[in-house]
C-alpha positions as CSV (number, residue, x, y, z in Angstrom):
1,M,-60.1,-42.2,53.6
2,G,-62.4,-43.2,56.4
3,V,-61.6,-43.0,60.1
4,S,-63.6,-44.6,62.8
5,A,-63.2,-45.7,66.4
6,D,-64.1,-49.3,65.4
7,S,-61.6,-52.1,65.6
8,V,-59.9,-53.4,62.5
9,P,-62.0,-56.6,62.3
10,V,-65.2,-54.5,62.6
11,Q,-64.0,-52.1,59.9
12,Q,-63.1,-55.0,57.7
13,R,-66.6,-56.4,57.9
14,F,-68.0,-52.9,57.1
15,I,-65.6,-52.6,54.1
16,E,-66.7,-56.0,52.8
17,R,-70.4,-55.4,53.4
18,F,-70.4,-52.1,51.5
19,S,-67.6,-52.9,48.9
20,L,-65.7,-49.9,49.9
21,T,-62.7,-49.0,47.7
22,F,-61.0,-46.5,49.9
23,P,-58.7,-47.1,52.9
24,M,-60.1,-47.1,56.5
25,I,-58.1,-46.2,59.6
26,S,-59.0,-47.7,62.9
27,D,-58.7,-45.0,65.6
28,T,-59.7,-46.9,68.7
29,A,-57.7,-44.5,70.9
30,K,-59.5,-41.6,69.2
31,Q,-56.3,-39.7,68.5
32,I,-57.2,-38.7,65.0
33,I,-60.8,-38.0,66.0
34,G,-59.6,-35.8,68.8
35,A,-57.0,-34.0,66.7
36,Y,-59.6,-32.9,64.2
37,G,-62.2,-32.0,66.9
38,A,-64.6,-34.7,65.7
39,R,-65.5,-35.6,69.3
40,E,-67.7,-32.6,69.5
41,V,-69.5,-33.7,66.3
42,L,-69.7,-37.3,67.2
43,G,-70.8,-36.9,70.8
44,I,-71.7,-40.1,72.7
45,T,-73.2,-42.0,69.7
46,A,-71.1,-42.0,66.6
47,K,-72.6,-40.3,63.6
48,R,-71.5,-40.4,60.0
49,S,-69.7,-37.1,59.4
50,T,-67.4,-35.9,56.6
51,F,-64.4,-33.7,57.1
52,L,-62.8,-32.1,54.0
53,I,-59.2,-31.7,54.9
54,G,-57.1,-29.3,52.8
55,P,-53.5,-29.8,51.7
56,D,-52.3,-27.9,54.8
57,G,-54.0,-30.5,57.0
58,R,-56.7,-28.0,58.2
59,I,-60.4,-28.7,58.1
60,A,-61.8,-26.9,55.1
61,H,-65.4,-28.0,55.5
62,V,-67.5,-30.2,57.8
63,W,-70.7,-32.1,57.1
64,P,-71.7,-33.1,60.6
65,R,-74.5,-35.4,59.7
66,V,-74.2,-37.2,56.4
67,K,-77.0,-38.7,54.4
68,V,-75.5,-40.9,51.7
69,E,-77.8,-39.9,48.9
70,G,-76.5,-36.8,47.2
71,H,-73.5,-36.4,49.6
72,A,-70.8,-37.2,47.0
73,D,-72.3,-34.5,44.7
74,D,-72.3,-32.0,47.6
75,V,-68.6,-32.8,48.4
76,V,-67.6,-32.4,44.8
77,A,-69.4,-29.0,44.5
78,T,-67.7,-27.8,47.7
79,L,-64.3,-28.9,46.4
80,R,-64.9,-27.0,43.1
81,S,-66.1,-23.9,45.1
82,L,-63.0,-23.9,47.3
83,A,-60.7,-24.5,44.3
84,T,-62.1,-21.5,42.5
85,G,-62.0,-19.3,45.5
């Protein structure tokens, strides 16, 4: 799932432009962003970051500056590593 401070119409254009197949949440009030401490990572200018959230709702891993190429593989590797302890 993706979360951004963008409005729903802006997110919809982003979803369509990149043919996203996962849900996006508009967090214009930055409640979710604040709850997970993403403000510190995002700073003034938004940066693409990934937060891996465990079943307990806690952040298990953070990628503060994501580069799209290879990122999915890195996330999968981290998931496998966390699952095997």
